[in-house]
C-alpha positions as CSV (number, residue, x, y, z in Angstrom):
1,M,-41.3,16.3,55.8
2,Y,-45.0,17.0,56.5
3,I,-47.0,20.2,56.0
4,N,-49.7,20.0,58.6
5,T,-53.1,21.6,58.2
6,K,-53.5,24.7,60.3
7,I,-56.9,24.9,62.1
8,A,-56.7,28.3,63.8
9,G,-54.1,30.4,65.6
10,E,-51.2,28.0,66.3
11,I,-53.4,24.9,66.3
12,Y,-52.4,22.2,63.8
13,Y,-53.8,18.8,62.7
14,V,-51.3,16.0,63.2
15,G,-53.7,13.0,62.9
16,V,-53.5,10.0,60.6
17,N,-55.7,7.9,58.4
18,D,-56.4,4.2,58.6
19,R,-57.4,2.6,55.3
20,I,-56.3,-0.9,56.2
21,K,-58.4,-1.8,59.2
22,E,-61.5,-3.7,58.1
23,K,-63.6,-3.4,61.3
24,F,-63.6,-0.8,64.0
25,E,-63.2,-2.4,67.4
26,N,-63.1,-5.7,65.4
27,M,-66.9,-5.4,65.0
28,L,-68.0,-2.5,62.8
29,P,-67.2,-2.5,59.0
30,L,-65.2,0.5,57.8
31,P,-66.1,0.9,54.1
32,Y,-64.5,4.4,54.1
33,G,-61.8,3.7,56.6
34,V,-61.3,5.9,59.7
35,S,-59.2,8.8,60.9
36,Y,-57.4,9.1,64.3
37,N,-57.2,12.8,65.0
38,S,-54.7,14.6,67.1
39,Y,-53.9,18.3,67.4
40,L,-50.8,20.3,68.3
41,I,-50.9,23.8,69.8
42,A,-47.5,25.4,69.3
43,D,-47.7,28.3,71.7
44,E,-45.1,29.5,74.2
45,K,-45.9,26.1,75.8
46,V,-46.6,23.3,73.4
47,A,-49.6,21.1,74.0
48,L,-50.6,17.9,72.1
49,I,-54.3,16.9,72.3
50,D,-54.6,13.1,72.2
51,T,-52.4,10.7,70.3
52,V,-53.3,8.0,67.6
53,E,-53.6,4.3,67.3
54,A,-50.3,2.6,68.0
55,S,-49.7,1.1,64.5
56,H,-49.6,4.6,63.0
57,G,-47.3,6.0,65.7
58,D,-44.3,6.4,63.4
59,I,-46.1,8.7,60.9
60,F,-47.7,10.5,63.9
61,I,-44.2,11.3,65.4
62,Q,-42.9,12.5,62.1
63,K,-45.8,14.9,61.7
64,I,-45.2,16.3,65.2
65,Q,-41.4,16.6,64.5
66,S,-42.1,18.4,61.2
67,Q,-44.2,21.0,62.9
68,L,-42.1,21.5,66.0
69,Q,-38.7,21.7,64.3
70,G,-36.8,20.6,67.4
71,R,-39.1,22.1,70.1
72,N,-40.3,19.9,73.0
73,I,-43.8,19.1,73.9
74,D,-44.8,20.4,77.4
75,Y,-48.2,18.9,77.8
76,L,-50.0,15.8,76.5
77,I,-53.7,16.5,77.1
78,I,-55.8,13.3,77.1
79,N,-59.5,13.7,76.4
80,H,-60.2,10.0,75.9
81,M,-58.3,6.9,76.8
82,E,-59.5,4.4,74.3
83,P,-56.4,2.8,72.7
84,D,-57.2,4.2,69.2
85,H,-56.5,7.6,70.8
86,S,-54.0,6.8,73.5
87,G,-52.1,4.0,71.8
88,S,-49.0,6.1,70.9
89,I,-48.4,7.5,74.4
90,T,-45.5,5.1,75.1
91,Q,-43.9,5.9,71.8
92,L,-44.4,9.6,72.3
93,R,-42.7,9.5,75.7
94,K,-39.6,7.9,74.1
95,Y,-39.2,11.0,71.9
96,Y,-40.5,13.5,74.5
97,P,-39.6,12.0,77.9
98,N,-40.3,15.2,79.8
99,V,-43.9,15.7,78.6
100,T,-46.4,16.2,81.3
101,I,-49.5,14.1,80.9
102,V,-52.7,16.1,81.7
103,G,-55.9,14.3,82.6
104,N,-58.6,13.8,85.2
105,K,-58.4,11.3,88.0
106,R,-59.9,8.5,86.0
107,T,-57.8,9.2,83.0
108,L,-54.6,9.0,85.0
109,E,-55.7,5.7,86.5
110,M,-56.2,4.4,83.0
111,V,-52.8,5.7,81.8
112,E,-51.1,3.6,84.5
113,G,-53.4,0.7,83.9
114,Y,-52.9,0.6,80.1
115,Y,-49.3,1.8,79.9
116,G,-47.7,1.6,83.3
117,I,-47.0,5.3,83.4
118,D,-47.5,7.2,86.7
119,D,-44.9,9.9,86.6
120,N,-44.9,13.4,85.1
121,T,-48.7,13.7,85.3
122,M,-51.0,16.6,86.1
123,E,-54.5,15.9,87.5
124,I,-57.2,18.3,86.5
125,K,-60.8,18.8,87.7
126,D,-63.9,20.1,85.9
127,G,-63.5,23.7,85.0
128,D,-59.7,23.9,85.6
129,Q,-57.7,26.0,83.3
130,L,-54.2,25.9,81.7
131,S,-52.4,28.7,80.0
132,L,-50.0,28.0,77.1
133,G,-49.2,31.6,76.7
134,H,-51.6,33.0,74.0
135,H,-53.9,30.1,74.1
136,Q,-56.0,29.6,77.2
137,L,-57.5,26.1,77.8
138,T,-60.4,25.1,80.0
139,F,-61.3,21.5,80.8
140,Y,-64.8,20.1,80.9
141,L,-65.5,16.6,82.3
142,T,-68.1,14.8,80.2
143,P,-68.2,11.3,81.7
144,M,-69.9,8.5,79.8
145,V,-69.6,10.3,76.4
146,H,-68.8,7.5,76.0
147,W,-66.3,6.3,78.6
148,P,-66.2,7.3,82.3
149,E,-63.0,9.4,82.0
150,T,-64.0,11.3,78.9
151,M,-63.6,15.1,78.9
152,M,-63.3,18.0,76.4
153,T,-60.8,20.8,76.2
154,Y,-61.9,24.3,75.1
155,D,-59.5,26.9,73.8
156,K,-61.0,30.2,74.7
157,T,-58.5,32.2,72.5
158,E,-59.5,30.6,69.2
159,K,-62.9,29.3,70.3
160,V,-62.0,25.7,69.5
161,L,-63.6,22.7,71.3
162,F,-61.5,19.5,71.3
163,S,-64.4,17.2,71.8
164,G,-62.9,13.7,72.0
165,D,-65.1,11.1,70.4
166,A,-68.2,13.3,70.5
167,F,-69.4,14.7,67.2
168,G,-67.1,12.2,65.4
169,C,-67.8,9.8,62.5
170,F,-66.2,7.1,60.5
171,G,-64.3,7.9,57.3
172,T,-60.8,8.9,56.4
173,L,-59.8,12.5,55.7
174,D,-58.8,12.4,52.0
175,G,-56.5,15.4,51.5
176,G,-58.5,17.9,53.6
177,V,-59.3,18.2,57.2
178,L,-61.8,21.1,57.6
179,D,-65.4,20.5,56.7
180,T,-65.4,23.6,54.5
181,E,-62.8,22.2,52.2
182,I,-64.1,18.6,51.5
183,N,-67.1,16.9,50.2
184,L,-69.1,15.8,53.2
185,D,-71.6,13.4,51.6
186,K,-70.1,10.2,53.0
187,Y,-69.8,11.5,56.6
188,W,-73.4,12.2,57.5
189,D,-74.6,8.6,57.4
190,E,-71.3,7.5,59.0
191,M,-72.0,10.0,61.8
192,Y,-75.3,8.3,62.5
193,R,-73.7,4.9,62.3
194,Y,-70.9,6.0,64.6
195,Y,-73.3,7.4,67.2
196,A,-75.7,4.5,67.1
197,N,-73.0,1.9,67.6
198,I,-70.5,3.7,69.8
199,V,-72.3,6.3,71.8
200,G,-75.9,5.2,71.4
201,K,-76.5,3.9,75.0
202,Y,-75.5,7.1,76.6
203,G,-78.2,9.6,75.5
204,S,-78.5,11.1,79.0
205,P,-74.8,11.8,79.5
206,V,-74.7,13.4,76.0
207,Q,-77.5,15.7,76.9
208,K,-75.7,16.7,80.1
209,A,-72.6,17.4,78.1
210,L,-74.5,19.6,75.6
211,Q,-76.0,21.6,78.4
212,K,-72.6,22.1,80.0
213,L,-71.1,23.4,76.8
214,A,-74.2,25.4,75.7
215,S,-72.7,28.8,76.9
216,L,-69.4,28.4,75.0
217,E,-68.8,30.3,71.7
218,I,-67.5,27.6,69.4
219,Q,-65.9,28.3,66.0
220,Y,-64.3,24.9,65.5
221,I,-65.1,21.4,66.8
222,C,-62.0,19.2,66.7
223,T,-63.1,15.6,67.1
224,T,-61.0,12.5,67.3
225,H,-62.6,10.9,64.2
226,G,-63.7,12.6,61.0
227,P,-63.6,16.2,59.8
228,V,-62.9,19.3,61.9
229,W,-66.3,21.0,62.0
230,H,-66.4,24.7,61.2
231,G,-69.1,25.5,58.7
232,N,-71.5,22.8,59.9
233,I,-71.3,23.1,63.7
234,S,-75.0,23.8,64.2
235,K,-76.0,20.8,62.0
236,V,-73.6,18.5,63.9
237,V,-74.8,19.6,67.3
238,D,-78.4,19.2,66.2
239,I,-77.8,15.7,65.1
240,Y,-76.3,14.8,68.4
241,D,-79.0,16.6,70.3
242,R,-81.8,14.7,68.4
243,L,-80.0,11.3,68.6
244,S,-79.3,11.6,72.3
245,R,-83.0,12.4,72.9
246,Y,-83.9,9.4,70.8
247,E,-85.9,11.6,68.5
248,G,-86.5,9.8,65.2
249,C,-87.5,11.3,61.9
250,E,-90.9,10.3,60.3
251,G,-90.0,7.0,58.6
252,V,-89.9,3.3,59.3
253,V,-87.3,0.7,59.4
254,I,-88.4,-2.8,58.5
255,V,-86.0,-5.5,59.7
256,Y,-86.7,-9.2,58.8
257,A,-85.3,-12.6,58.6
258,S,-86.5,-15.0,55.9
259,M,-85.1,-18.4,55.1
260,Y,-87.3,-19.3,52.1
261,G,-88.9,-16.0,51.2
262,N,-92.3,-16.4,52.9
263,T,-91.5,-14.0,55.8
264,E,-90.0,-11.6,53.3
265,Q,-93.4,-11.4,51.5
266,M,-94.9,-10.3,54.8
267,A,-92.3,-7.6,55.1
268,E,-93.0,-6.4,51.5
269,A,-96.7,-6.2,52.4
270,V,-96.0,-4.1,55.5
271,A,-93.9,-1.7,53.4
272,Q,-96.7,-1.5,50.9
273,G,-99.2,-0.5,53.6
274,L,-96.9,2.2,54.9
275,V,-96.3,3.8,51.6
276,R,-100.0,3.6,50.6
277,N,-100.6,5.7,53.8
278,G,-98.1,8.4,53.1
279,I,-94.8,7.2,54.7
280,K,-92.2,7.9,52.1
281,D,-89.1,6.9,54.1
282,V,-89.3,3.2,54.4
283,V,-86.0,1.4,54.8
284,M,-85.9,-2.4,54.6
285,H,-83.1,-4.6,56.0
286,N,-82.7,-8.4,55.5
287,V,-80.6,-9.4,58.5
288,A,-78.9,-12.0,56.3
289,K,-77.4,-9.2,54.2
290,S,-77.4,-5.9,56.1
291,D,-74.7,-5.4,58.7
292,A,-76.1,-4.8,62.2
293,S,-74.3,-1.5,62.5
294,V,-76.2,-0.1,59.5
295,I,-79.5,-1.5,60.8
296,L,-78.9,0.2,64.2
297,S,-78.0,3.4,62.5
298,D,-81.3,3.5,60.7
299,I,-83.2,2.5,63.9
300,F,-81.7,5.6,65.6
301,K,-82.6,7.7,62.6
302,Y,-86.3,6.8,62.2
303,K,-89.2,6.8,64.6
304,G,-90.9,3.7,63.3
305,L,-89.6,0.1,63.6
306,V,-91.1,-3.2,62.4
307,I,-89.4,-6.5,63.1
308,G,-90.4,-9.8,61.6
309,G,-89.0,-13.3,61.5
310,P,-89.7,-17.0,61.5
311,T,-89.7,-19.2,64.5
312,Y,-86.4,-21.1,64.5
313,S,-85.9,-24.2,66.6
314,N,-88.7,-23.0,68.8
315,E,-87.0,-19.7,69.4
316,L,-86.5,-16.4,67.5
317,H,-84.4,-16.5,64.4
318,P,-80.8,-16.2,65.7
319,D,-80.0,-13.1,63.7
320,I,-83.2,-11.4,64.9
321,H,-82.4,-12.4,68.5
322,S,-78.9,-10.9,68.1
323,L,-80.3,-7.6,66.8
324,L,-82.8,-7.4,69.7
325,T,-79.9,-7.8,72.1
326,K,-78.1,-4.9,70.5
327,I,-81.1,-2.7,70.6
328,E,-81.7,-3.5,74.3
329,L,-78.1,-2.8,75.1
330,R,-78.4,0.7,73.6
331,Q,-81.7,1.3,75.5
332,V,-83.4,2.9,72.5
333,K,-86.4,4.9,73.5
334,N,-89.5,6.4,72.0
335,R,-90.1,4.1,69.0
336,D,-93.4,3.2,67.4
337,F,-93.3,-0.6,66.9
338,G,-94.9,-3.3,64.9
339,F,-94.0,-6.9,64.4
340,F,-94.9,-10.0,62.5
341,G,-93.9,-13.7,62.6
342,S,-94.2,-16.9,60.8
343,F,-93.8,-20.6,61.5
344,S,-94.2,-24.1,60.1
345,W,-95.4,-26.1,63.1
346,A,-95.0,-24.1,66.3
347,G,-95.3,-20.3,66.5
348,V,-93.0,-18.6,68.9
349,S,-91.5,-15.5,67.2
350,G,-94.7,-13.4,67.4
351,K,-95.0,-13.8,71.1
352,K,-91.3,-13.1,71.8
353,L,-91.4,-10.0,69.6
354,A,-94.4,-8.7,71.5
355,E,-92.6,-9.3,74.8
356,F,-89.6,-7.4,73.4
357,G,-91.7,-4.3,72.4
358,E,-93.4,-4.3,75.8
359,N,-90.0,-4.6,77.6
360,M,-88.7,-1.6,75.6
361,K,-91.8,0.4,76.7
362,W,-92.5,1.4,73.1
363,C,-95.9,2.3,71.6
364,M,-97.1,-0.8,69.7
365,V,-99.7,-1.2,67.0
366,D,-102.4,-3.7,67.9
367,D,-102.0,-5.7,64.8
368,R,-100.4,-9.1,65.6
369,V,-99.8,-11.0,62.4
370,E,-98.3,-14.5,62.4
371,E,-98.5,-16.8,59.4
372,K,-98.3,-20.6,59.3
373,M,-96.3,-21.7,56.3
374,A,-96.9,-19.6,53.1
375,L,-98.4,-16.2,53.2
376,K,-102.2,-16.3,52.6
377,K,-104.6,-13.5,51.6
378,D,-106.0,-12.8,55.0
379,N,-102.6,-12.3,56.6
380,Y,-101.4,-10.4,53.5
381,L,-104.3,-7.9,54.2
382,K,-103.4,-7.9,57.9
383,C,-99.8,-6.9,56.9
384,L,-101.2,-4.1,54.8
385,D,-103.2,-3.0,57.8
386,L,-100.1,-3.2,60.1
387,G,-98.4,-0.7,57.8
388,K,-101.5,1.5,57.7
389,N,-101.9,1.6,61.5
390,L,-98.2,2.2,62.1
391,A,-98.4,5.1,59.7
392,E,-101.3,6.6,61.7
393,L,-99.4,6.0,65.0
394,L,-96.3,7.8,63.6
395,R,-98.5,10.9,63.1
396,T,-100.1,10.8,66.5
397,P,-98.8,13.5,68.9
398,D,-96.0,12.1,71.1
399,T,-97.3,11.1,74.5
400,K,-94.5,8.8,75.4
401,D,-92.3,11.2,77.4
402,E,-93.1,9.3,80.6
403,N,-91.1,6.4,79.1
404,S,-88.0,8.5,78.6
405,D,-85.2,9.0,81.0
């Protein structure tokens, strides 16, 4: 027997927590776990909003049955088809064989493609409405936030937005569901990390979705991961607005690779130059230790970025190369960039890092520091100057809009 959290009106939370999975999508560490959120509207007609990951299907079904007490589900509304949200559809149909699956054209194509289901479906279009009795639902297509079929469902009656993966974050829900009843400390950084690694490439579609939803009065945002937002809606929307415009805070991320400590000394000197010139937020990441998902989160958070590394087999250090690929994939814009390199017999890293910054169309400081073998005084001073000049660039009025989409 489960007592489900009531959100508003006849809307109930029937999601589950995953504290076992080590990596989200087998890539991203989950130090605080993750929730798979689903919501039940028990009106004259019963609607379920999304399902959960398949391995948690049994608990999910029990939560639904506890709430419905023998009633049937009329509609399954699918906002997002990733298997962590659609994985229990097949199991749900075994218990509720007459449920009508509601989704847009692309959603229904994916339902058939993933689960072989093509019957009892209802195709909706942008702006279509569905009455459950008291609750009145409107559907908004929000493609590429962050899959092509994604949409959001708005309950006009209780002013609740079921937002799919948008506004979500990593972290289980430990006893409470609403943001007003739990400590939110762990979720804010996990929201940045979630956005940077999952949604990050799709800033323009996120901006279009925010504009589409701007006229709605929203009292609750029910995401598919993380807390239900009620008391912090403006903060959450602001975070997504800034991140999707690639607007970084005044601060610098220094990312470096160092096999024997010489390149690390260069990174330390750059950090010293930044702080001496008034930059308080300086975050340093050694790629050998920091997970790439955390590095990317900080790159999305801050406006300044410095990358340094040694030449390795006449190429970039492999971990630095891997990070650059991840940054390019996400098409990060509007960063102020500096770089440094080192080598023992043939210098390549500095040239390749310069090419990377140019390809990203970032503003770059003119300082190009590359050391042969151990760090020497002249290059130590140049690293200090790199930090100083990047600090000045960060405070220069932004004239880089022409590089933005």
